[in-house]
Backbone as numpy.savetxt, mean C-alpha at the origin, in Angstrom:
# Nx Ny Nz CAx CAy CAz Cx Cy Cz
30.91 62.92 45.98 30.62 61.62 46.43 31.33 61.24 47.82
31.68 62.25 48.53 32.37 62.09 49.88 31.51 61.17 50.74
32.10 60.16 51.29 31.38 59.29 52.23 30.82 58.05 51.56
30.87 57.85 50.21 30.44 56.64 49.58 31.55 55.72 49.33
31.40 54.42 49.50 32.39 53.38 49.23 32.42 53.22 47.72
33.55 52.76 47.17 33.75 52.54 45.70 32.68 51.60 45.19
32.39 50.43 45.80 31.53 49.42 45.32 30.12 50.08 45.20
29.70 50.91 46.13 28.39 51.54 46.04 28.24 52.49 44.88
29.47 53.20 44.68 29.45 54.16 43.47 29.32 53.34 42.21
30.04 52.27 42.04 29.84 51.42 40.80 28.48 50.91 40.58
27.84 50.51 41.62 26.53 50.00 41.58 25.50 50.98 41.07
25.76 52.28 41.69 24.84 53.45 41.31 25.07 53.79 39.81
26.34 53.79 39.35 26.58 54.01 37.99 25.98 52.99 37.02
26.07 51.64 37.39 25.51 50.66 36.48 23.92 50.83 36.48
23.39 51.09 37.59 21.89 51.29 37.65 21.50 52.40 36.72
22.31 53.48 36.80 22.04 54.82 36.05 22.20 54.46 34.59
23.22 53.62 34.20 23.45 53.31 32.74 22.32 52.54 32.26
21.78 51.62 33.10 20.64 50.66 32.62 19.41 51.50 32.34
19.22 52.57 33.12 18.02 53.40 32.89 18.10 54.23 31.66
19.32 54.57 31.38 19.54 55.47 30.20 20.24 54.77 29.05
20.25 53.34 29.07 20.79 52.61 27.93 19.96 52.74 26.70
20.68 52.85 25.61 20.00 52.91 24.24 19.20 51.61 24.07
17.91 51.60 23.66 17.18 50.42 23.26 17.88 49.67 22.08
17.81 48.37 22.02 18.37 47.58 21.01 17.42 47.66 19.76
18.05 48.02 18.68 17.18 48.19 17.45 17.03 46.82 16.81
15.78 46.46 16.54 15.53 45.14 15.92 14.35 45.34 14.99
14.20 44.36 14.14 12.92 44.25 13.38 12.14 43.01 13.83
10.81 43.13 13.59 9.92 41.97 14.05 8.90 41.69 13.12
8.35 40.50 13.27 7.28 40.07 12.29 6.33 39.22 13.06
5.08 39.18 12.48 3.99 38.31 13.08 4.23 36.88 12.83
3.91 36.03 13.86 4.04 34.58 13.63 3.29 34.17 12.49
2.02 34.74 12.31 1.12 34.21 11.18 1.85 34.45 9.76
2.67 35.52 9.77 3.30 35.85 8.47 4.55 35.09 8.27
5.22 34.69 9.36 6.51 33.98 9.23 6.43 32.51 9.19
5.47 31.99 10.00 5.32 30.48 10.11 4.90 29.88 8.82
5.18 28.68 8.62 4.79 27.85 7.44 4.46 26.36 7.75
3.79 25.71 6.96 3.53 24.34 7.18 4.60 23.48 6.48
5.48 22.80 7.18 6.59 22.07 6.65 6.09 20.95 5.72
6.91 20.60 4.71 6.50 19.52 3.75 7.61 18.41 3.88
7.21 17.18 3.55 8.09 16.16 3.43 7.99 15.60 2.02
8.90 14.91 1.59 8.95 14.34 0.20 9.80 13.10 0.00
9.25 12.11 -0.54 10.06 10.87 -0.83 9.61 10.32 -2.24
10.55 9.54 -2.86 10.05 8.93 -4.11 8.92 8.02 -3.95
8.03 7.92 -4.98 6.87 7.08 -4.87 6.54 6.55 -6.31
5.75 5.49 -6.33 5.28 4.98 -7.54 3.87 4.44 -7.47
3.17 4.36 -8.60 1.82 3.83 -8.67 1.81 2.29 -8.97
1.19 1.61 -8.07 1.07 0.17 -8.34 -0.28 -0.30 -8.49
-0.45 -1.34 -9.34 -1.79 -1.90 -9.61 -2.04 -2.98 -8.64
-3.27 -3.00 -7.96 -3.66 -3.97 -7.02 -4.08 -5.22 -7.74
-4.55 -5.07 -8.98 -4.91 -6.27 -9.83 -4.00 -6.27 -11.09
-3.05 -7.12 -11.01 -2.01 -7.21 -12.10 -1.67 -8.70 -12.16
-2.25 -9.32 -13.19 -2.14 -10.79 -13.23 -1.48 -11.32 -14.52
-0.62 -12.24 -14.53 -0.22 -12.94 -15.63 -1.01 -14.22 -15.83
-1.83 -14.26 -16.77 -2.73 -15.49 -16.89 -1.96 -16.58 -17.58
-1.93 -17.76 -17.01 -1.09 -18.95 -17.51 -2.00 -20.00 -18.08
-1.43 -20.87 -18.91 -2.03 -22.05 -19.42 -2.15 -23.07 -18.17
-3.26 -23.76 -18.18 -3.46 -24.82 -17.15 -3.51 -26.18 -17.70
-3.40 -26.26 -19.09 -3.34 -27.60 -19.69 -2.33 -27.59 -20.68
-1.94 -28.70 -21.20 -1.00 -28.85 -22.29 -1.81 -28.85 -23.69
-1.53 -27.82 -24.46 -2.31 -27.63 -25.69 -1.64 -26.73 -26.69
-2.44 -26.24 -27.68 -1.82 -25.30 -28.66 -2.74 -24.02 -28.64
-2.26 -22.94 -28.98 -2.99 -21.71 -29.07 -3.92 -21.75 -30.40
-5.16 -21.69 -30.25 -6.08 -21.80 -31.36 -6.39 -20.35 -31.84
-7.00 -19.56 -30.94 -7.37 -18.16 -31.31 -6.97 -17.23 -30.23
-6.51 -16.00 -30.54 -6.24 -14.96 -29.72 -7.30 -13.92 -29.91
-8.09 -13.56 -28.97 -9.32 -12.75 -29.16 -9.06 -11.23 -28.84
-7.88 -10.91 -28.27 -7.55 -9.51 -27.84 -6.27 -9.02 -28.38
-6.11 -7.67 -28.28 -4.91 -7.09 -28.65 -4.38 -6.23 -27.45
-3.01 -6.02 -27.49 -2.47 -5.15 -26.43 -3.08 -3.78 -26.39
-3.46 -3.39 -25.18 -4.11 -2.11 -25.03 -5.59 -2.18 -25.04
-6.14 -3.26 -25.36 -7.64 -3.34 -25.38 -8.22 -3.58 -24.00
-9.31 -2.74 -23.77 -9.99 -2.89 -22.53 -10.98 -4.05 -22.57
-11.01 -4.77 -21.53 -11.94 -5.95 -21.50 -12.69 -6.08 -20.13
-13.73 -6.80 -20.09 -14.58 -6.96 -18.94 -14.21 -8.28 -18.32
-14.59 -8.42 -17.00 -14.46 -9.73 -16.23 -15.25 -10.79 -16.98
-14.71 -11.96 -17.15 -15.27 -13.05 -17.91 -15.07 -13.14 -19.41
-14.61 -12.08 -19.98 -14.34 -12.08 -21.46 -13.31 -13.15 -21.82
-13.50 -13.85 -22.92 -12.55 -14.79 -23.37 -11.30 -14.13 -24.03
-10.18 -14.44 -23.60 -8.97 -13.85 -24.06 -8.30 -14.69 -25.13
-8.19 -15.99 -24.76 -7.48 -16.95 -25.63 -8.21 -18.20 -25.68
-8.28 -18.84 -26.90 -8.92 -20.25 -26.93 -7.83 -21.18 -27.31
-7.63 -22.21 -26.55 -6.72 -23.22 -26.78 -7.39 -24.35 -27.58
-6.58 -25.12 -28.35 -7.07 -26.28 -28.97 -7.72 -27.25 -28.01
-8.93 -27.59 -28.18 -9.64 -28.28 -27.13 -10.06 -29.69 -27.57
-9.50 -30.17 -28.70 -10.03 -31.50 -29.21 -9.58 -32.66 -28.28
-8.38 -32.70 -27.80 -7.96 -33.66 -26.88 -8.67 -33.69 -25.53
-8.84 -32.60 -24.86 -9.64 -32.55 -23.64 -11.02 -33.00 -23.76
-11.62 -32.61 -24.91 -13.09 -33.05 -25.19 -13.08 -34.55 -25.45
-12.16 -35.10 -26.15 -12.10 -36.52 -26.41 -11.87 -37.30 -25.06
-11.04 -36.81 -24.25 -10.83 -37.49 -23.00 -12.02 -37.40 -22.01
-12.86 -36.29 -22.10 -14.08 -36.20 -21.40 -15.02 -37.11 -21.93
-15.21 -37.30 -23.32 -16.14 -38.35 -23.83 -15.74 -39.74 -23.41
-14.48 -40.01 -23.33 -13.95 -41.28 -22.88 -14.34 -41.55 -21.49
-14.14 -40.57 -20.68 -14.54 -40.75 -19.18 -16.02 -41.00 -19.04
-16.80 -40.23 -19.85 -18.23 -40.50 -19.73 -18.69 -41.87 -20.20
-18.08 -42.39 -21.29 -18.34 -43.74 -21.76 -17.94 -44.79 -20.66
-16.79 -44.63 -20.03 -16.39 -45.52 -18.96 -17.41 -45.50 -17.80
-17.85 -44.24 -17.56 -18.83 -44.16 -16.47 -20.13 -44.85 -16.82
-20.64 -44.74 -18.14 -21.85 -45.37 -18.56 -21.72 -46.88 -18.44
-20.55 -47.37 -18.84 -20.18 -48.90 -18.77 -20.29 -49.27 -17.31
-19.78 -48.51 -16.44 -19.72 -48.82 -15.06 -21.17 -48.85 -14.47
-21.99 -47.89 -14.95 -23.35 -47.91 -14.41 -24.11 -49.16 -14.81
-23.80 -49.62 -16.04 -24.49 -50.93 -16.46 -23.95 -52.06 -15.58
-22.64 -52.11 -15.28 -22.11 -53.14 -14.45 -22.66 -53.12 -13.04
-22.92 -51.89 -12.54 -23.46 -51.77 -11.20 -24.87 -52.31 -11.25
-25.71 -52.06 -12.29 -26.99 -52.60 -12.34 -26.99 -54.09 -12.36
-26.07 -54.72 -13.05 -25.97 -56.13 -13.07 -25.55 -56.72 -11.73
-24.57 -56.03 -11.12 -24.19 -56.44 -9.91 -25.24 -56.38 -8.76
-26.05 -55.30 -8.87 -27.10 -55.18 -7.85 -28.22 -56.35 -8.05
-28.45 -56.77 -9.31 -29.42 -57.74 -9.59 -28.83 -59.13 -9.03
-27.51 -59.33 -9.29 -26.94 -60.55 -8.88 -26.86 -60.71 -7.35
-26.63 -59.51 -6.69 -26.59 -59.49 -5.19 -28.00 -59.80 -4.67
-29.02 -59.16 -5.25 -30.36 -59.38 -4.67 -30.79 -60.82 -4.93
-30.49 -61.42 -6.09 -30.80 -62.79 -6.41 -30.08 -63.70 -5.52
-28.79 -63.47 -5.20 -28.06 -64.36 -4.25 -28.58 -64.22 -2.86
-28.99 -63.08 -2.50 -29.61 -62.81 -1.14 -30.87 -63.54 -0.95
-31.73 -63.63 -2.08 -32.99 -64.31 -2.04 -32.65 -65.83 -1.85
-31.71 -66.34 -2.61 -31.34 -67.77 -2.56 -30.77 -68.14 -1.19
-30.04 -67.16 -0.62 -29.42 -67.42 0.75 -30.57 -67.48 1.76
-31.57 -66.62 1.62 -32.68 -66.68 2.65 -33.41 -68.07 2.51
-33.40 -68.70 1.37 -34.07 -70.03 1.23 -33.09 -71.09 1.48
-31.83 -70.80 1.93 -30.86 -71.76 2.20 -30.35 -72.54 1.01
-30.50 -71.96 -0.22 -30.04 -72.65 -1.43 -28.60 -72.25 -1.80
-27.99 -71.29 -1.13 -26.68 -70.85 -1.44 -25.83 -70.53 -0.14
-24.62 -70.56 -0.37 -23.80 -70.34 0.94 -23.66 -68.85 1.20
-23.24 -68.66 2.47 -23.00 -67.31 2.94 -21.80 -66.66 2.20
-20.91 -67.45 1.84 -19.73 -67.08 1.14 -20.07 -66.42 -0.27
-21.00 -67.10 -0.93 -21.41 -66.60 -2.28 -22.05 -65.22 -2.13
-22.88 -65.12 -1.05 -23.56 -63.76 -0.83 -22.48 -62.71 -0.59
-21.57 -62.96 0.18 -20.50 -61.96 0.51 -19.71 -61.63 -0.75
-19.44 -62.61 -1.60 -18.78 -62.33 -2.95 -19.59 -61.32 -3.72
-20.87 -61.61 -3.85 -21.70 -60.76 -4.66 -21.72 -59.27 -4.10
-21.80 -59.21 -2.78 -21.86 -57.92 -2.13 -20.50 -57.16 -2.37
-19.37 -57.90 -2.33 -18.10 -57.32 -2.58 -18.00 -56.79 -4.04
-18.46 -57.57 -4.99 -18.41 -57.17 -6.32 -19.25 -55.86 -6.60
-20.40 -55.82 -5.89 -21.26 -54.60 -6.09 -20.58 -53.39 -5.51
-20.00 -53.48 -4.30 -19.30 -52.40 -3.71 -18.14 -51.96 -4.45
-17.41 -52.86 -5.08 -16.20 -52.51 -5.83 -16.62 -51.75 -7.10
-17.68 -52.05 -7.74 -18.18 -51.33 -8.90 -18.69 -49.99 -8.52
-19.34 -49.88 -7.40 -19.85 -48.62 -6.92 -18.72 -47.72 -6.65
-17.57 -48.16 -6.04 -16.37 -47.36 -5.80 -15.78 -46.94 -7.08
-15.78 -47.82 -8.10 -15.19 -47.46 -9.39 -16.07 -46.35 -10.02
-17.43 -46.42 -9.73 -18.24 -45.43 -10.31 -17.99 -44.00 -9.66
-17.63 -43.96 -8.35 -17.41 -42.69 -7.73 -16.03 -42.15 -8.34
-15.08 -43.07 -8.58 -13.78 -42.68 -9.19 -14.00 -42.10 -10.65
-14.90 -42.77 -11.38 -15.19 -42.30 -12.77 -15.85 -40.91 -12.78
-16.76 -40.71 -11.81 -17.45 -39.47 -11.69 -16.41 -38.23 -11.36
-15.48 -38.55 -10.53 -14.42 -37.55 -10.26 -13.56 -37.33 -11.47
-13.30 -38.36 -12.25 -12.60 -38.24 -13.47 -13.34 -37.38 -14.49
-14.68 -37.59 -14.57 -15.42 -36.77 -15.45 -15.34 -35.27 -15.11
-15.35 -35.01 -13.74 -15.33 -33.62 -13.26 -13.93 -33.03 -13.71
-12.92 -33.86 -13.54 -11.58 -33.30 -13.90 -11.43 -33.04 -15.42
-12.07 -33.89 -16.15 -12.03 -33.63 -17.63 -12.92 -32.44 -18.08
-13.93 -32.24 -17.28 -14.77 -31.06 -17.56 -13.95 -29.73 -17.25
-13.19 -29.85 -16.23 -12.39 -28.62 -15.92 -11.31 -28.41 -17.00
-10.79 -29.54 -17.42 -9.77 -29.41 -18.58 -10.40 -28.69 -19.74
-11.67 -29.10 -20.07 -12.36 -28.48 -21.25 -12.65 -27.05 -20.96
-13.01 -26.70 -19.76 -13.31 -25.26 -19.39 -12.01 -24.47 -19.58
-10.93 -25.04 -19.19 -9.62 -24.32 -19.27 -9.02 -24.22 -20.68
-9.79 -24.67 -21.59 -9.39 -24.39 -22.96 -9.61 -22.97 -23.37
-10.54 -22.33 -22.54 -10.81 -20.92 -22.76 -10.11 -20.12 -21.61
-9.21 -19.26 -21.98 -8.55 -18.47 -20.91 -9.43 -17.12 -20.82
-10.11 -16.96 -19.73 -10.89 -15.73 -19.51 -10.35 -14.79 -18.46
-10.92 -13.60 -18.55 -10.42 -12.47 -17.67 -10.95 -12.66 -16.28
-10.19 -12.70 -15.18 -10.66 -12.85 -13.88 -11.24 -11.44 -13.36
-10.83 -10.38 -14.03 -11.32 -9.07 -13.61 -11.23 -8.13 -14.88
-11.92 -7.01 -14.82 -11.86 -6.13 -15.93 -10.56 -5.40 -15.99
-10.07 -4.95 -17.10 -8.85 -4.26 -17.16 -8.38 -3.94 -18.66
-7.02 -3.93 -18.72 -6.45 -3.54 -20.01 -5.35 -4.69 -20.33
-5.28 -5.05 -21.55 -4.29 -6.03 -21.91 -2.97 -5.37 -21.93
-2.05 -5.76 -21.09 -0.73 -5.14 -21.04 0.30 -5.77 -21.99
0.14 -7.13 -21.99 1.14 -7.90 -22.73 0.65 -9.24 -23.29
0.99 -9.52 -24.53 0.62 -10.86 -25.10 1.97 -11.66 -25.28
1.89 -12.89 -24.69 3.18 -13.62 -24.62 3.25 -14.78 -25.54
2.17 -15.05 -26.30 2.15 -16.28 -27.16 1.56 -15.84 -28.56
1.77 -16.71 -29.48 1.15 -16.46 -30.90 0.33 -17.65 -31.26
-0.53 -17.53 -32.21 -1.44 -18.57 -32.71 -0.53 -19.75 -33.20
-1.02 -20.93 -32.73 -0.27 -22.20 -33.16 0.75 -22.57 -32.21
1.17 -21.79 -31.22 2.22 -22.05 -30.31 1.78 -23.17 -29.29
2.66 -24.07 -29.05 2.41 -25.04 -27.95 2.56 -24.46 -26.71
1.69 -24.75 -25.70 1.82 -24.22 -24.31 1.67 -25.37 -23.33
2.32 -25.20 -22.24 2.23 -26.12 -21.08 1.75 -25.46 -19.84
1.25 -26.28 -18.90 0.72 -25.70 -17.63 1.79 -24.81 -16.93
1.22 -23.56 -16.60 2.11 -22.61 -15.95 2.77 -21.59 -16.91
2.66 -21.80 -18.11 3.25 -20.97 -19.13 2.38 -19.72 -19.26
3.12 -18.49 -19.18 2.34 -17.22 -19.27 1.79 -17.04 -20.69
0.56 -16.47 -20.69 -0.08 -16.25 -21.96 -0.43 -14.75 -22.16
-1.07 -14.18 -21.17 -1.53 -12.78 -21.24 -1.26 -12.10 -19.86
-0.81 -10.78 -19.96 -0.73 -10.02 -18.75 -1.85 -9.01 -18.79
-2.64 -9.01 -17.70 -3.85 -8.15 -17.56 -3.64 -7.18 -16.34
-3.91 -5.94 -16.46 -3.80 -4.98 -15.48 -5.16 -4.17 -15.40
-5.53 -3.99 -14.15 -6.79 -3.13 -13.88 -6.29 -1.73 -13.53
-6.42 -0.76 -14.46 -5.94 0.57 -14.15 -6.87 1.41 -13.16
-7.96 0.78 -12.84 -8.90 1.49 -11.86 -8.60 1.14 -10.42
-7.91 0.13 -10.16 -7.61 -0.31 -8.81 -6.05 -0.13 -8.59
-5.67 1.03 -8.16 -4.33 1.38 -7.99 -4.10 2.05 -6.67
-2.83 2.09 -6.22 -2.37 2.72 -5.03 -1.04 3.34 -5.19
-0.67 4.20 -4.41 0.62 4.85 -4.44 1.48 4.17 -3.25
2.65 3.73 -3.66 3.54 3.09 -2.64 4.72 4.02 -2.48
5.03 4.21 -1.21 6.33 5.03 -0.90 6.95 4.44 0.37
8.25 4.59 0.53 8.97 4.14 1.67 9.53 5.36 2.42
9.29 5.42 3.73 9.76 6.52 4.48 10.66 6.02 5.73
11.54 6.77 6.09 12.43 6.48 7.21 11.67 6.61 8.55
12.27 6.11 9.58 11.71 6.10 10.89 11.53 7.63 11.36
12.52 8.53 10.93 12.48 9.94 11.34 11.28 10.56 10.70
11.06 10.31 9.42 9.89 10.91 8.70 8.64 10.32 9.31
8.58 9.01 9.54 7.39 8.31 10.03 6.87 9.00 11.32
7.80 9.45 12.16 7.37 10.06 13.44 6.63 11.38 13.19
6.73 11.99 12.01 6.04 13.22 11.76 4.76 13.14 11.03
4.32 11.86 10.75 3.11 11.78 9.89 1.90 11.89 10.70
1.90 11.89 11.98 0.70 12.04 12.75 0.04 13.40 12.51
0.75 14.43 12.30 0.18 15.79 12.08 0.14 16.10 10.62
0.02 15.18 9.69 -0.05 15.53 8.30 -1.44 16.06 7.85
-1.39 17.19 7.14 -2.61 17.76 6.79 -3.11 17.25 5.40
-2.17 17.04 4.48 -2.59 16.46 3.16 -1.36 15.75 2.62
-1.75 14.78 1.71 -0.81 14.01 0.89 -1.08 14.34 -0.60
-0.03 14.38 -1.39 -0.09 14.54 -2.86 0.95 13.69 -3.54
0.49 13.20 -4.68 1.48 12.46 -5.53 1.71 13.38 -6.72
2.99 13.61 -6.93 3.39 14.45 -8.13 4.14 13.59 -9.26
3.70 13.82 -10.44 4.40 13.08 -11.54 4.40 14.03 -12.63
5.70 14.55 -13.00 5.83 15.56 -14.00 5.17 16.86 -13.46
4.23 17.36 -14.32 3.52 18.56 -14.01 2.20 18.27 -13.22
1.84 16.95 -13.15 0.53 16.67 -12.60 0.64 16.39 -11.05
-0.45 16.72 -10.34 -0.51 16.46 -8.92 -1.80 15.76 -8.67
-1.84 14.77 -7.69 -3.03 14.08 -7.41 -3.20 14.06 -5.87
-4.36 14.43 -5.32 -4.53 14.36 -3.89 -4.72 12.88 -3.49
-4.11 12.51 -2.29 -4.18 11.14 -1.78 -4.70 11.09 -0.39
-5.01 9.84 0.03 -5.43 9.57 1.39 -4.62 8.49 1.96
-3.98 8.52 3.09 -3.23 7.39 3.57 -4.18 6.31 3.98
-3.85 5.06 3.40 -4.63 3.83 3.72 -4.08 3.07 4.85
-2.76 2.94 4.76 -2.11 2.12 5.80 -0.66 2.40 5.80
-0.03 2.18 6.97 1.40 2.02 7.08 1.75 0.60 7.36
2.40 -0.02 6.48 2.58 -1.48 6.62 3.55 -1.70 7.91
3.02 -2.46 8.76 3.76 -2.62 10.07 4.93 -3.66 9.98
5.72 -3.43 8.98 6.96 -4.28 8.82 8.12 -3.31 8.50
9.10 -3.37 9.29 10.27 -2.52 9.11 11.39 -3.25 8.40
11.97 -2.55 7.35 13.07 -3.15 6.67 14.30 -3.12 7.54
14.86 -4.30 7.79 15.97 -4.42 8.78 17.29 -3.67 8.37
17.38 -3.30 7.14 18.58 -2.66 6.59 18.46 -1.20 6.57
17.31 -0.68 6.01 17.13 0.87 5.89 16.31 1.30 7.05
15.74 0.49 7.92 14.85 0.87 9.04 13.76 1.82 8.58
13.13 1.38 7.42 12.08 2.17 6.91 10.78 1.31 6.74
9.67 1.98 6.46 8.45 1.29 6.29 7.75 1.81 4.95
6.82 0.94 4.47 6.11 1.30 3.29 4.78 1.96 3.61
4.47 2.97 2.91 3.09 3.63 2.98 2.32 3.17 1.75
0.99 2.96 2.00 0.07 2.77 0.87 -1.02 3.84 0.91
-1.18 4.51 -0.20 -2.14 5.69 -0.22 -3.10 5.46 -1.39
-4.32 5.91 -1.18 -5.39 5.91 -2.18 -5.58 7.18 -2.83
-5.94 7.19 -4.13 -6.32 8.46 -4.81 -7.73 8.93 -4.34
-7.84 10.30 -4.18 -9.08 10.85 -3.75 -9.93 11.30 -5.02
-9.34 11.55 -6.07 -10.03 11.99 -7.29 -9.56 11.37 -8.52
-8.94 12.19 -9.41 -8.39 11.76 -10.57 -7.28 10.70 -10.30
-7.13 9.76 -11.21 -6.13 8.63 -11.12 -4.90 8.86 -11.99
-3.76 8.52 -11.48 -2.58 8.40 -12.31 -2.65 7.00 -12.91
-1.55 6.67 -13.61 -1.58 5.33 -14.27 -0.63 4.36 -13.58
-0.95 3.03 -13.65 -0.04 2.05 -13.01 1.30 2.13 -13.66
2.36 2.11 -12.79 3.75 2.12 -13.26 4.24 3.59 -13.18
3.41 4.63 -13.08 3.88 6.00 -12.99 4.72 6.18 -11.73
5.90 6.91 -11.96 6.73 7.21 -10.82 6.76 8.69 -10.60
7.06 9.15 -9.36 7.09 10.58 -9.03 7.51 10.76 -7.56
6.86 11.66 -6.85 7.14 11.86 -5.49 5.90 12.02 -4.66
5.98 11.51 -3.39 4.96 11.64 -2.43 5.25 12.87 -1.59
4.44 13.91 -1.55 4.62 15.03 -0.79 3.57 15.14 0.23
3.95 15.56 1.47 2.96 15.76 2.47 3.21 17.09 3.21
2.15 17.72 3.67 2.21 18.96 4.38 1.77 18.71 5.81
2.61 19.20 6.76 2.26 19.02 8.17 1.33 20.08 8.65
0.30 19.74 9.37 -0.71 20.66 9.82 -0.03 21.69 10.84
0.78 21.23 11.77 1.31 22.10 12.74 2.32 23.05 12.06
2.24 24.31 12.47 3.07 25.36 11.78 4.52 25.40 12.48
5.48 25.89 11.72 6.83 25.86 12.25 7.52 27.14 11.75
8.68 27.36 12.23 9.62 28.43 11.79 10.80 27.77 11.13
11.46 28.56 10.27 12.64 27.95 9.65 13.79 27.89 10.63
14.79 26.98 10.40 15.78 26.70 11.45 16.60 27.92 11.89
16.66 28.97 11.01 17.59 30.15 11.31 16.96 31.00 12.41
15.71 30.76 12.77 15.15 31.48 13.95 15.57 30.94 15.26
16.18 29.80 15.25 16.61 29.14 16.43 17.89 29.75 16.89
18.02 30.20 18.17 19.27 30.70 18.74 19.47 29.94 20.06
20.70 30.14 20.49 21.15 29.35 21.71 21.56 30.44 22.73
20.98 30.29 23.96 21.33 31.08 25.10 21.64 30.12 26.31
22.86 30.12 26.69 23.25 29.20 27.70 23.30 27.75 27.11
22.51 26.93 27.80 22.40 25.55 27.32 21.14 25.23 26.54
20.36 26.29 26.39 19.09 26.13 25.79 18.92 26.70 24.43
18.05 26.04 23.58 17.81 26.62 22.20 16.36 27.19 22.38
16.18 28.28 21.59 14.91 28.89 21.63 14.72 29.93 20.61
13.69 30.70 20.69 13.38 31.84 19.83 13.22 33.08 20.74
13.28 34.29 20.06 13.10 35.56 20.77 11.81 36.18 20.26
11.00 36.58 21.30 9.70 37.29 21.05 9.86 38.73 21.47
8.94 39.58 21.03 8.76 40.91 21.48 7.52 41.05 22.33
7.72 41.41 23.60 6.66 41.68 24.52 6.90 42.86 25.40
5.94 43.87 25.25 6.09 45.17 25.97 7.42 45.84 25.66
7.79 45.77 24.42 9.06 46.33 23.94 10.24 45.79 24.63
10.21 44.56 25.07 11.30 43.90 25.60 11.51 42.54 24.92
12.76 42.09 24.90 13.08 40.76 24.32 12.80 39.68 25.30
12.09 38.67 24.88 11.73 37.51 25.79 12.24 36.27 25.07
13.07 35.58 25.72 13.62 34.28 25.25 12.62 33.14 25.54
12.14 32.43 24.52 11.26 31.35 24.70 11.94 30.03 24.33
12.33 29.19 25.36 12.99 27.87 25.10 12.08 27.06 24.25
12.75 26.25 23.35 12.04 25.22 22.55 12.86 23.97 22.81
12.56 23.20 23.86 13.43 22.08 24.23 13.49 21.02 23.13
12.53 20.82 22.40 12.52 19.72 21.37 13.18 20.06 20.07
13.50 21.36 19.87 14.11 21.83 18.67 15.44 21.22 18.40
15.77 21.02 17.13 17.02 20.47 16.72 17.65 21.41 15.57
18.96 21.62 15.60 19.61 22.48 14.64 19.36 21.89 13.23
19.09 22.87 12.35 18.83 22.44 10.95 17.46 21.85 10.67
16.64 21.73 11.74 15.25 21.16 11.55 14.26 22.25 11.67
13.02 22.14 11.10 11.94 23.12 11.34 11.72 23.24 12.85
11.41 24.43 13.26 11.21 24.72 14.70 9.72 24.77 14.90
9.09 23.74 15.63 7.69 23.60 15.82 7.32 24.31 17.14
6.54 25.39 16.96 6.08 26.16 18.21 4.56 26.48 18.00
3.89 26.50 19.03 2.52 26.87 19.09 2.34 28.23 19.64
2.12 29.30 18.81 2.05 30.65 19.13 0.76 31.22 18.52
0.33 32.33 19.06 -0.83 33.00 18.51 -0.48 33.73 17.24
-1.34 33.91 16.31 -1.04 34.51 15.09 -0.38 35.89 15.28
-0.79 36.61 16.31 -0.27 38.05 16.47 0.94 38.09 17.30
1.53 36.87 17.67 2.87 36.93 18.42 3.93 37.56 17.55
4.71 38.45 18.15 5.81 39.11 17.37 7.18 38.43 17.68
7.74 38.06 16.55 9.11 37.42 16.72 10.24 38.42 16.24
11.34 38.40 16.95 12.45 39.23 16.55 13.06 38.63 15.31
13.32 39.45 14.32 13.88 38.91 13.04 15.34 39.33 13.05
15.49 40.63 12.45 16.91 41.17 12.47 17.24 41.50 13.83
18.40 41.07 14.26 18.98 41.37 15.62 18.76 40.24 16.63
18.19 39.21 16.24 17.94 38.10 17.22 19.19 37.36 17.61
20.24 37.45 16.82 21.45 36.66 17.19 22.24 37.38 18.31
22.04 38.71 18.53 22.87 39.38 19.53 21.94 39.87 20.65
20.67 39.88 20.60 19.85 40.36 21.65 19.88 39.41 22.83
19.61 39.99 24.03 19.58 39.16 25.26 18.18 39.26 25.91
17.86 38.29 26.67 16.63 38.27 27.37 16.45 39.51 28.22
15.31 40.19 28.11 14.94 41.37 28.92 15.50 42.67 28.33
16.26 42.49 27.15 16.77 43.81 26.64 15.55 44.69 26.16
15.70 46.02 26.36 14.79 46.95 25.88 14.95 47.05 24.39
13.78 47.03 23.69 13.90 47.06 22.22 13.28 48.28 21.58
13.75 48.57 20.36 13.10 49.55 19.58 12.89 48.86 18.24
11.61 48.52 17.96 11.21 47.93 16.66 11.24 48.93 15.53
12.07 48.72 14.59 12.18 49.74 13.56 11.48 49.53 12.32
10.90 48.33 12.11 10.19 48.03 10.90 8.78 48.57 10.93
């Protein structure tokens, strides 16, 4: 090596070593075999959209109960009959008062017309005519009031029968025969098991990942039910910073009140967090290309979270050896 400077000799030696360096032994796998569709999961429950406690609207007594707990009924079916004698009597009284008023109106109309005829012949004063007109208008106004009272009494009679506003199942009976009831007192709880939704609450972090969801499922015990997202309620809980999801059943139905978990699968594929390595200030993954290690940065990746990357199915990822390999290392894939 006479005539060579020491720095040149070192460079030659390093270059020579790089040419003859042993390839790094690694194992590799295809992206299609390694990647998976991440899932999310939160507690959920089935709620009934039609769940009503039917209350008394008049003061009365329970006369007949036509249904039992668990019975299926149709919309319009009579559930409870209240004692209706007093409402019917008050309706009859209102009708009698109205009939009497009609007779008084007929008399007042005759007297007004008679007075008007006499006034035209100048046999009576203007004041008498005005008095007759005032009496007629007063009785007509009273007639309108009585017709409104009859309508109110008819409604009271109709409300002696407690009917189903929708079809469903009797969930609870709150009164017994002979029991006195007052307006607003609960009588029957009715639930429609056919109109139900799944309700679940998700955090803001989970909410950001729902755009790429492939499917939703509700699990309760050993059963699973496919779902469709109906809406994300646009109101954020100020304490938990979460929002409520409402989802519809796509096929078989669970039951109102069932609890379980809402599970969703993300359409975009990902790698498990252990594939993420750090080189310098960047996080990324290692691929095999032309028997060399290629570091692929994944800027959006977070430690401990699924690593979302878009790769071809035949892309080869370094598995064993990825923690020590460096970009551009020559590789020997041994698997």
